[in-house]
N, CA, C and O atoms as a GROMACS GRO file, in nm:
protein
  468
    1UNK      N    1   2.824  -1.241   0.438
    1UNK     CA    2   2.888  -1.184   0.554
    1UNK      C    3   2.868  -1.033   0.552
    1UNK      O    4   2.878  -0.970   0.447
    2UNK      N    5   2.842  -0.976   0.667
    2UNK     CA    6   2.816  -0.832   0.673
    2UNK      C    7   2.944  -0.749   0.664
    2UNK      O    8   3.053  -0.797   0.694
    3UNK      N    9   2.928  -0.626   0.622
    3UNK     CA   10   3.036  -0.530   0.616
    3UNK      C   11   3.020  -0.433   0.731
    3UNK      O   12   2.915  -0.372   0.747
    4UNK      N   13   3.125  -0.419   0.813
    4UNK     CA   14   3.121  -0.330   0.928
    4UNK      C   15   3.206  -0.207   0.900
    4UNK      O   16   3.308  -0.215   0.831
    5UNK      N   17   3.165  -0.093   0.954
    5UNK     CA   18   3.239   0.032   0.939
    5UNK      C   19   3.316   0.058   1.068
    5UNK      O   20   3.263   0.041   1.178
    6UNK      N   21   3.441   0.101   1.053
    6UNK     CA   22   3.527   0.130   1.167
    6UNK      C   23   3.588   0.268   1.150
    6UNK      O   24   3.598   0.320   1.039
    7UNK      N   25   3.630   0.328   1.262
    7UNK     CA   26   3.702   0.456   1.261
    7UNK      C   27   3.818   0.445   1.361
    7UNK      O   28   3.799   0.402   1.474
    8UNK      N   29   3.938   0.485   1.315
    8UNK     CA   30   4.057   0.481   1.400
    8UNK      C   31   4.069   0.613   1.475
    8UNK      O   32   4.057   0.720   1.414
    9UNK      N   33   4.091   0.608   1.605
    9UNK     CA   34   4.102   0.728   1.687
    9UNK      C   35   4.237   0.798   1.666
    9UNK      O   36   4.246   0.919   1.684
   10UNK      N   37   4.340   0.724   1.630
   10UNK     CA   38   4.474   0.781   1.618
   10UNK      C   39   4.495   0.849   1.482
   10UNK      O   40   4.539   0.964   1.476
   11UNK      N   41   4.464   0.778   1.374
   11UNK     CA   42   4.492   0.834   1.241
   11UNK      C   43   4.368   0.891   1.174
   11UNK      O   44   4.376   0.940   1.062
   12UNK      N   45   4.252   0.886   1.241
   12UNK     CA   46   4.124   0.937   1.190
   12UNK      C   47   4.082   0.870   1.058
   12UNK      O   48   4.006   0.927   0.981
   13UNK      N   49   4.132   0.753   1.036
   13UNK     CA   50   4.100   0.679   0.914
   13UNK      C   51   3.969   0.602   0.933
   13UNK      O   52   3.950   0.535   1.034
   14UNK      N   53   3.879   0.613   0.836
   14UNK     CA   54   3.753   0.538   0.838
   14UNK      C   55   3.760   0.431   0.730
   14UNK      O   56   3.800   0.460   0.617
   15UNK      N   57   3.721   0.310   0.764
   15UNK     CA   58   3.730   0.200   0.667
   15UNK      C   59   3.619   0.100   0.694
   15UNK      O   60   3.553   0.102   0.798
   16UNK      N   61   3.600   0.011   0.597
   16UNK     CA   62   3.501  -0.096   0.608
   16UNK      C   63   3.574  -0.229   0.609
   16UNK      O   64   3.678  -0.244   0.545
   17UNK      N   65   3.519  -0.324   0.681
   17UNK     CA   66   3.579  -0.457   0.691
   17UNK      C   67   3.468  -0.561   0.683
   17UNK      O   68   3.369  -0.553   0.756
   18UNK      N   69   3.487  -0.659   0.595
   18UNK     CA   70   3.391  -0.769   0.584
   18UNK      C   71   3.430  -0.874   0.687
   18UNK      O   72   3.540  -0.928   0.685
   19UNK      N   73   3.337  -0.901   0.778
   19UNK     CA   74   3.363  -0.996   0.886
   19UNK      C   75   3.242  -1.085   0.906
   19UNK      O   76   3.130  -1.050   0.871
   20UNK      N   77   3.267  -1.201   0.964
   20UNK     CA   78   3.159  -1.291   1.002
   20UNK      C   79   3.088  -1.233   1.124
   20UNK      O   80   3.147  -1.157   1.201
   21UNK      N   81   2.964  -1.268   1.140
   21UNK     CA   82   2.887  -1.220   1.256
   21UNK      C   83   2.947  -1.276   1.385
   21UNK      O   84   2.940  -1.212   1.490
   22UNK      N   85   3.005  -1.394   1.378
   22UNK     CA   86   3.060  -1.459   1.496
   22UNK      C   87   3.194  -1.398   1.539
   22UNK      O   88   3.234  -1.415   1.654
   23UNK      N   89   3.262  -1.328   1.448
   23UNK     CA   90   3.391  -1.267   1.482
   23UNK      C   91   3.370  -1.149   1.577
   23UNK      O   92   3.269  -1.079   1.571
   24UNK      N   93   3.469  -1.129   1.665
   24UNK     CA   94   3.460  -1.014   1.754
   24UNK      C   95   3.504  -0.888   1.680
   24UNK      O   96   3.575  -0.897   1.579
   25UNK      N   97   3.463  -0.773   1.729
   25UNK     CA   98   3.494  -0.646   1.664
   25UNK      C   99   3.644  -0.618   1.674
   25UNK      O  100   3.709  -0.661   1.768
   26UNK      N  101   3.697  -0.544   1.575
   26UNK     CA  102   3.838  -0.505   1.577
   26UNK      C  103   3.861  -0.407   1.692
   26UNK      O  104   3.773  -0.328   1.725
   27UNK      N  105   3.980  -0.412   1.751
   27UNK     CA  106   4.016  -0.318   1.857
   27UNK      C  107   4.133  -0.229   1.817
   27UNK      O  108   4.150  -0.120   1.870
   28UNK      N  109   4.214  -0.277   1.722
   28UNK     CA  110   4.332  -0.203   1.676
   28UNK      C  111   4.321  -0.186   1.525
   28UNK      O  112   4.274  -0.274   1.454
   29UNK      N  113   4.366  -0.070   1.477
   29UNK     CA  114   4.365  -0.041   1.334
   29UNK      C  115   4.448  -0.148   1.262
   29UNK      O  116   4.564  -0.168   1.298
   30UNK      N  117   4.392  -0.216   1.162
   30UNK     CA  118   4.468  -0.322   1.095
   30UNK      C  119   4.585  -0.265   1.015
   30UNK      O  120   4.578  -0.158   0.956
   31UNK      N  121   4.693  -0.342   1.015
   31UNK     CA  122   4.818  -0.297   0.952
   31UNK      C  123   4.799  -0.275   0.802
   31UNK      O  124   4.853  -0.179   0.747
   32UNK      N  125   4.724  -0.362   0.736
   32UNK     CA  126   4.708  -0.352   0.591
   32UNK      C  127   4.618  -0.235   0.550
   32UNK      O  128   4.624  -0.192   0.435
   33UNK      N  129   4.535  -0.184   0.639
   33UNK     CA  130   4.445  -0.074   0.606
   33UNK      C  131   4.488   0.060   0.667
   33UNK      O  132   4.425   0.162   0.640
   34UNK      N  133   4.592   0.062   0.748
   34UNK     CA  134   4.635   0.184   0.816
   34UNK      C  135   4.705   0.278   0.718
   34UNK      O  136   4.796   0.234   0.647
   35UNK      N  137   4.665   0.407   0.711
   35UNK     CA  138   4.727   0.500   0.616
   35UNK      C  139   4.863   0.553   0.662
   35UNK      O  140   4.936   0.611   0.582
   36UNK      N  141   4.899   0.536   0.789
   36UNK     CA  142   5.028   0.584   0.838
   36UNK      C  143   5.140   0.492   0.787
   36UNK      O  144   5.123   0.371   0.775
   37UNK      N  145   5.254   0.554   0.757
   37UNK     CA  146   5.368   0.475   0.709
   37UNK      C  147   5.412   0.377   0.818
   37UNK      O  148   5.410   0.256   0.796
   38UNK      N  149   5.452   0.428   0.937
   38UNK     CA  150   5.473   0.329   1.044
   38UNK      C  151   5.336   0.298   1.104
   38UNK      O  152   5.259   0.388   1.135
   39UNK      N  153   5.309   0.173   1.120
   39UNK     CA  154   5.178   0.128   1.170
   39UNK      C  155   5.148   0.194   1.302
   39UNK      O  156   5.225   0.183   1.397
   40UNK      N  157   5.032   0.266   1.308
   40UNK     CA  158   4.998   0.346   1.424
   40UNK      C  159   4.940   0.271   1.541
   40UNK      O  160   4.947   0.320   1.653
   41UNK      N  161   4.884   0.154   1.520
   41UNK     CA  162   4.819   0.074   1.625
   41UNK      C  163   4.716   0.156   1.702
   41UNK      O  164   4.708   0.149   1.825
   42UNK      N  165   4.636   0.235   1.627
   42UNK     CA  166   4.535   0.318   1.690
   42UNK      C  167   4.414   0.238   1.735
   42UNK      O  168   4.385   0.131   1.681
   43UNK      N  169   4.344   0.290   1.835
   43UNK     CA  170   4.223   0.224   1.886
   43UNK      C  171   4.111   0.243   1.784
   43UNK      O  172   4.090   0.354   1.734
   44UNK      N  173   4.041   0.136   1.755
   44UNK     CA  174   3.936   0.137   1.654
   44UNK      C  175   3.800   0.119   1.720
   44UNK      O  176   3.785   0.036   1.810
   45UNK      N  177   3.702   0.196   1.676
   45UNK     CA  178   3.564   0.180   1.724
   45UNK      C  179   3.475   0.144   1.606
   45UNK      O  180   3.492   0.194   1.495
   46UNK      N  181   3.381   0.056   1.633
   46UNK     CA  182   3.286   0.016   1.529
   46UNK      C  183   3.177   0.122   1.521
   46UNK      O  184   3.122   0.163   1.623
   47UNK      N  185   3.146   0.164   1.402
   47UNK     CA  186   3.042   0.264   1.379
   47UNK      C  187   2.913   0.196   1.336
   47UNK      O  188   2.914   0.083   1.287
   48UNK      N  189   2.806   0.266   1.355
   48UNK     CA  190   2.677   0.214   1.310
   48UNK      C  191   2.664   0.246   1.163
   48UNK      O  192   2.666   0.362   1.123
   49UNK      N  193   2.649   0.143   1.083
   49UNK     CA  194   2.638   0.160   0.938
   49UNK      C  195   2.496   0.152   0.892
   49UNK      O  196   2.407   0.109   0.965
   50UNK      N  197   2.476   0.192   0.770
   50UNK     CA  198   2.342   0.186   0.712
   50UNK      C  199   2.308   0.046   0.665
   50UNK      O  200   2.190   0.012   0.650
   51UNK      N  201   2.409  -0.034   0.641
   51UNK     CA  202   2.383  -0.170   0.596
   51UNK      C  203   2.351  -0.173   0.448
   51UNK      O  204   2.338  -0.069   0.383
   52UNK      N  205   2.339  -0.291   0.397
   52UNK     CA  206   2.308  -0.307   0.255
   52UNK      C  207   2.159  -0.310   0.236
   52UNK      O  208   2.088  -0.381   0.306
   53UNK      N  209   2.112  -0.234   0.141
   53UNK     CA  210   1.969  -0.231   0.112
   53UNK      C  211   1.932  -0.343   0.016
   53UNK      O  212   2.015  -0.389  -0.062
   54UNK      N  213   1.811  -0.385   0.022
   54UNK     CA  214   1.759  -0.487  -0.066
   54UNK      C  215   1.670  -0.420  -0.168
   54UNK      O  216   1.570  -0.357  -0.134
   55UNK      N  217   1.707  -0.433  -0.295
   55UNK     CA  218   1.634  -0.364  -0.401
   55UNK      C  219   1.577  -0.468  -0.497
   55UNK      O  220   1.649  -0.552  -0.549
   56UNK      N  221   1.447  -0.460  -0.518
   56UNK     CA  222   1.382  -0.546  -0.617
   56UNK      C  223   1.353  -0.461  -0.740
   56UNK      O  224   1.289  -0.356  -0.731
   57UNK      N  225   1.400  -0.507  -0.853
   57UNK     CA  226   1.373  -0.437  -0.977
   57UNK      C  227   1.289  -0.527  -1.066
   57UNK      O  228   1.304  -0.649  -1.062
   58UNK      N  229   1.203  -0.469  -1.143
   58UNK     CA  230   1.121  -0.548  -1.234
   58UNK      C  231   0.977  -0.553  -1.189
   58UNK      O  232   0.935  -0.480  -1.100
   59UNK      N  233   0.903  -0.641  -1.253
   59UNK     CA  234   0.760  -0.648  -1.227
   59UNK      C  235   0.727  -0.726  -1.101
   59UNK      O  236   0.615  -0.716  -1.051
   60UNK      N  237   0.820  -0.802  -1.049
   60UNK     CA  238   0.793  -0.876  -0.927
   60UNK      C  239   0.831  -1.021  -0.939
   60UNK      O  240   0.874  -1.067  -1.045
   61UNK      N  241   0.817  -1.092  -0.831
   61UNK     CA  242   0.852  -1.233  -0.826
   61UNK      C  243   0.731  -1.310  -0.778
   61UNK      O  244   0.667  -1.273  -0.679
   62UNK      N  245   0.700  -1.417  -0.846
   62UNK     CA  246   0.583  -1.498  -0.811
   62UNK      C  247   0.626  -1.642  -0.794
   62UNK      O  248   0.729  -1.683  -0.848
   63UNK      N  249   0.550  -1.718  -0.720
   63UNK     CA  250   0.585  -1.858  -0.696
   63UNK      C  251   0.576  -1.940  -0.823
   63UNK      O  252   0.640  -2.045  -0.834
   64UNK      N  253   0.498  -1.894  -0.919
   64UNK     CA  254   0.482  -1.970  -1.042
   64UNK      C  255   0.585  -1.932  -1.149
   64UNK      O  256   0.584  -1.991  -1.257
   65UNK      N  257   0.672  -1.838  -1.122
   65UNK     CA  258   0.770  -1.795  -1.223
   65UNK      C  259   0.869  -1.904  -1.260
   65UNK      O  260   0.908  -1.914  -1.377
   66UNK      N  261   0.910  -1.984  -1.167
   66UNK     CA  262   1.018  -2.080  -1.191
   66UNK      C  263   0.970  -2.224  -1.182
   66UNK      O  264   1.046  -2.311  -1.137
   67UNK      N  265   0.849  -2.252  -1.223
   67UNK     CA  266   0.798  -2.388  -1.221
   67UNK      C  267   0.857  -2.467  -1.337
   67UNK      O  268   0.888  -2.411  -1.442
   68UNK      N  269   0.872  -2.598  -1.318
   68UNK     CA  270   0.926  -2.683  -1.423
   68UNK      C  271   0.818  -2.706  -1.530
   68UNK      O  272   0.699  -2.685  -1.506
   69UNK      N  273   0.863  -2.748  -1.645
   69UNK     CA  274   0.770  -2.773  -1.755
   69UNK      C  275   0.675  -2.888  -1.721
   69UNK      O  276   0.558  -2.884  -1.759
   70UNK      N  277   0.722  -2.990  -1.650
   70UNK     CA  278   0.636  -3.102  -1.610
   70UNK      C  279   0.521  -3.054  -1.522
   70UNK      O  280   0.407  -3.098  -1.537
   71UNK      N  281   0.553  -2.963  -1.431
   71UNK     CA  282   0.450  -2.909  -1.343
   71UNK      C  283   0.347  -2.830  -1.423
   71UNK      O  284   0.226  -2.842  -1.399
   72UNK      N  285   0.394  -2.750  -1.518
   72UNK     CA  286   0.303  -2.667  -1.597
   72UNK      C  287   0.209  -2.753  -1.681
   72UNK      O  288   0.090  -2.723  -1.690
   73UNK      N  289   0.261  -2.859  -1.743
   73UNK     CA  290   0.174  -2.944  -1.826
   73UNK      C  291   0.074  -3.020  -1.738
   73UNK      O  292  -0.042  -3.036  -1.777
   74UNK      N  293   0.117  -3.068  -1.621
   74UNK     CA  294   0.026  -3.138  -1.531
   74UNK      C  295  -0.083  -3.045  -1.481
   74UNK      O  296  -0.199  -3.085  -1.470
   75UNK      N  297  -0.048  -2.921  -1.452
   75UNK     CA  298  -0.147  -2.825  -1.406
   75UNK      C  299  -0.247  -2.792  -1.516
   75UNK      O  300  -0.366  -2.774  -1.489
   76UNK      N  301  -0.200  -2.785  -1.639
   76UNK     CA  302  -0.289  -2.756  -1.752
   76UNK      C  303  -0.388  -2.871  -1.773
   76UNK      O  304  -0.506  -2.847  -1.796
   77UNK      N  305  -0.339  -2.996  -1.764
   77UNK     CA  306  -0.427  -3.112  -1.779
   77UNK      C  307  -0.530  -3.117  -1.666
   77UNK      O  308  -0.647  -3.149  -1.690
   78UNK      N  309  -0.487  -3.085  -1.546
   78UNK     CA  310  -0.577  -3.086  -1.431
   78UNK      C  311  -0.686  -2.980  -1.446
   78UNK      O  312  -0.802  -3.005  -1.413
   79UNK      N  313  -0.650  -2.863  -1.496
   79UNK     CA  314  -0.747  -2.756  -1.515
   79UNK      C  315  -0.848  -2.794  -1.624
   79UNK      O  316  -0.967  -2.762  -1.612
   80UNK      N  317  -0.802  -2.861  -1.728
   80UNK     CA  318  -0.893  -2.902  -1.836
   80UNK      C  319  -0.988  -3.011  -1.788
   80UNK      O  320  -1.104  -3.013  -1.831
   81UNK      N  321  -0.944  -3.100  -1.702
   81UNK     CA  322  -1.032  -3.208  -1.654
   81UNK      C  323  -1.139  -3.155  -1.559
   81UNK      O  324  -1.244  -3.218  -1.543
   82UNK      N  325  -1.113  -3.042  -1.496
   82UNK     CA  326  -1.211  -2.986  -1.404
   82UNK      C  327  -1.316  -2.901  -1.474
   82UNK      O  328  -1.417  -2.866  -1.413
   83UNK      N  329  -1.295  -2.866  -1.599
   83UNK     CA  330  -1.393  -2.787  -1.672
   83UNK      C  331  -1.514  -2.874  -1.704
   83UNK      O  332  -1.498  -2.993  -1.728
   84UNK      N  333  -1.635  -2.816  -1.704
   84UNK     CA  334  -1.752  -2.896  -1.743
   84UNK      C  335  -1.743  -2.932  -1.891
   84UNK      O  336  -1.693  -2.854  -1.972
   85UNK      N  337  -1.793  -3.051  -1.925
   85UNK     CA  338  -1.782  -3.100  -2.062
   85UNK      C  339  -1.870  -3.018  -2.157
   85UNK      O  340  -1.831  -2.991  -2.270
   86UNK      N  341  -1.987  -2.980  -2.112
   86UNK     CA  342  -2.082  -2.907  -2.196
   86UNK      C  343  -2.108  -2.771  -2.133
   86UNK      O  344  -2.136  -2.760  -2.013
   87UNK      N  345  -2.098  -2.670  -2.214
   87UNK     CA  346  -2.128  -2.538  -2.161
   87UNK      C  347  -2.277  -2.513  -2.172
   87UNK      O  348  -2.337  -2.541  -2.275
   88UNK      N  349  -2.335  -2.463  -2.068
   88UNK     CA  350  -2.478  -2.438  -2.066
   88UNK      C  351  -2.508  -2.306  -2.133
   88UNK      O  352  -2.431  -2.211  -2.126
   89UNK      N  353  -2.625  -2.302  -2.200
   89UNK     CA  354  -2.666  -2.178  -2.264
   89UNK      C  355  -2.774  -2.114  -2.181
   89UNK      O  356  -2.840  -2.181  -2.102
   90UNK      N  357  -2.793  -1.988  -2.199
   90UNK     CA  358  -2.899  -1.918  -2.126
   90UNK      C  359  -3.032  -1.952  -2.190
   90UNK      O  360  -3.055  -1.922  -2.307
   91UNK      N  361  -3.119  -2.014  -2.115
   91UNK     CA  362  -3.250  -2.047  -2.169
   91UNK      C  363  -3.353  -1.942  -2.130
   91UNK      O  364  -3.454  -1.924  -2.198
   92UNK      N  365  -3.327  -1.875  -2.023
   92UNK     CA  366  -3.420  -1.772  -1.978
   92UNK      C  367  -3.361  -1.636  -2.007
   92UNK      O  368  -3.241  -1.613  -1.993
   93UNK      N  369  -3.448  -1.548  -2.045
   93UNK     CA  370  -3.402  -1.411  -2.061
   93UNK      C  371  -3.438  -1.338  -1.935
   93UNK      O  372  -3.551  -1.347  -1.886
   94UNK      N  373  -3.345  -1.269  -1.884
   94UNK     CA  374  -3.374  -1.200  -1.759
   94UNK      C  375  -3.436  -1.065  -1.790
   94UNK      O  376  -3.384  -0.986  -1.869
   95UNK      N  377  -3.547  -1.041  -1.726
   95UNK     CA  378  -3.612  -0.912  -1.741
   95UNK      C  379  -3.599  -0.840  -1.610
   95UNK      O  380  -3.621  -0.896  -1.503
   96UNK      N  381  -3.564  -0.720  -1.620
   96UNK     CA  382  -3.551  -0.643  -1.497
   96UNK      C  383  -3.680  -0.570  -1.472
   96UNK      O  384  -3.724  -0.488  -1.554
   97UNK      N  385  -3.741  -0.598  -1.362
   97UNK     CA  386  -3.864  -0.528  -1.327
   97UNK      C  387  -3.846  -0.472  -1.187
   97UNK      O  388  -3.788  -0.536  -1.099
   98UNK      N  389  -3.896  -0.355  -1.170
   98UNK     CA  390  -3.885  -0.292  -1.040
   98UNK      C  391  -3.999  -0.341  -0.951
   98UNK      O  392  -4.111  -0.359  -0.998
   99UNK      N  393  -3.971  -0.363  -0.826
   99UNK     CA  394  -4.080  -0.405  -0.736
   99UNK      C  395  -4.179  -0.290  -0.721
   99UNK      O  396  -4.143  -0.172  -0.725
  100UNK      N  397  -4.305  -0.329  -0.702
  100UNK     CA  398  -4.411  -0.228  -0.687
  100UNK      C  399  -4.387  -0.149  -0.560
  100UNK      O  400  -4.348  -0.206  -0.458
  101UNK      N  401  -4.412  -0.018  -0.565
  101UNK     CA  402  -4.393   0.061  -0.444
  101UNK      C  403  -4.495   0.020  -0.339
  101UNK      O  404  -4.606  -0.021  -0.375
  102UNK      N  405  -4.462   0.030  -0.213
  102UNK     CA  406  -4.556  -0.010  -0.108
  102UNK      C  407  -4.680   0.081  -0.110
  102UNK      O  408  -4.671   0.202  -0.133
  103UNK      N  409  -4.794   0.018  -0.085
  103UNK     CA  410  -4.918   0.097  -0.084
  103UNK      C  411  -4.928   0.170   0.050
  103UNK      O  412  -4.895   0.115   0.155
  104UNK      N  413  -4.973   0.293   0.044
  104UNK     CA  414  -4.982   0.368   0.169
  104UNK      C  415  -5.092   0.310   0.258
  104UNK      O  416  -5.194   0.262   0.207
  105UNK      N  417  -5.072   0.314   0.386
  105UNK     CA  418  -5.170   0.264   0.482
  105UNK      C  419  -5.287   0.362   0.489
  105UNK      O  420  -5.267   0.483   0.475
  106UNK      N  421  -5.410   0.310   0.510
  106UNK     CA  422  -5.525   0.401   0.520
  106UNK      C  423  -5.510   0.492   0.641
  106UNK      O  424  -5.452   0.452   0.743
  107UNK      N  425  -5.561   0.612   0.630
  107UNK     CA  426  -5.546   0.704   0.744
  107UNK      C  427  -5.623   0.651   0.865
  107UNK      O  428  -5.730   0.592   0.851
  108UNK      N  429  -5.568   0.673   0.979
  108UNK     CA  430  -5.630   0.626   1.102
  108UNK      C  431  -5.753   0.712   1.131
  108UNK      O  432  -5.749   0.835   1.119
  109UNK      N  433  -5.861   0.646   1.168
  109UNK     CA  434  -5.984   0.722   1.199
  109UNK      C  435  -5.968   0.786   1.337
  109UNK      O  436  -5.908   0.727   1.427
  110UNK      N  437  -6.023   0.905   1.352
  110UNK     CA  438  -6.009   0.971   1.481
  110UNK      C  439  -6.088   0.894   1.588
  110UNK      O  440  -6.190   0.833   1.558
  111UNK      N  441  -6.042   0.899   1.706
  111UNK     CA  442  -6.109   0.831   1.818
  111UNK      C  443  -6.242   0.899   1.845
  111UNK      O  444  -6.249   1.022   1.840
  112UNK      N  445  -6.347   0.824   1.875
  112UNK     CA  446  -6.477   0.886   1.903
  112UNK      C  447  -6.468   0.971   2.031
  112UNK      O  448  -6.405   0.934   2.129
  113UNK      N  449  -6.532   1.081   2.024
  113UNK     CA  450  -6.532   1.170   2.141
  113UNK      C  451  -6.654   1.137   2.227
  113UNK      O  452  -6.764   1.113   2.177
  114UNK      N  453  -6.632   1.137   2.352
  114UNK     CA  454  -6.742   1.108   2.446
  114UNK      C  455  -6.779   1.239   2.516
  114UNK      O  456  -6.694   1.309   2.571
  115UNK      N  457  -6.912   1.269   2.512
  115UNK     CA  458  -6.960   1.390   2.578
  115UNK      C  459  -7.004   1.357   2.719
  115UNK      O  460  -7.072   1.257   2.743
  116UNK      N  461  -6.966   1.440   2.809
  116UNK     CA  462  -7.010   1.422   2.948
  116UNK      C  463  -7.126   1.518   2.971
  116UNK      O  464  -7.120   1.635   2.935
  117UNK      N  465  -7.224   1.469   3.028
  117UNK     CA  466  -7.340   1.556   3.058
  117UNK      C  467  -7.366   1.567   3.202
  117UNK      O  468  -7.460   1.636   3.243
   0.00000   0.00000   0.00000
């Protein structure tokens, strides 16, 4: 249930009240929270509060943190059955070779000149 902040116009008293969301806002300063000796019945306004913050401490929360032991053992068996039975060894040695640079194109021959006579 949320905590609402109120301020009384008559006695200038500010207080917090835990109420259900479905409850209507207070209109009169409550008798048990009023600082005046004779109950003042002052008009109360609801103030905008900062609300409660949500703070996560620690390294974090993961879906796998709270798994049952049966689930963990079944998952381990499943992971082992999916592994290949024989591990392959490297039969080829990889050699790194650079590709040959492109050969330059032969220079273009100049166009024949035609003489006009």
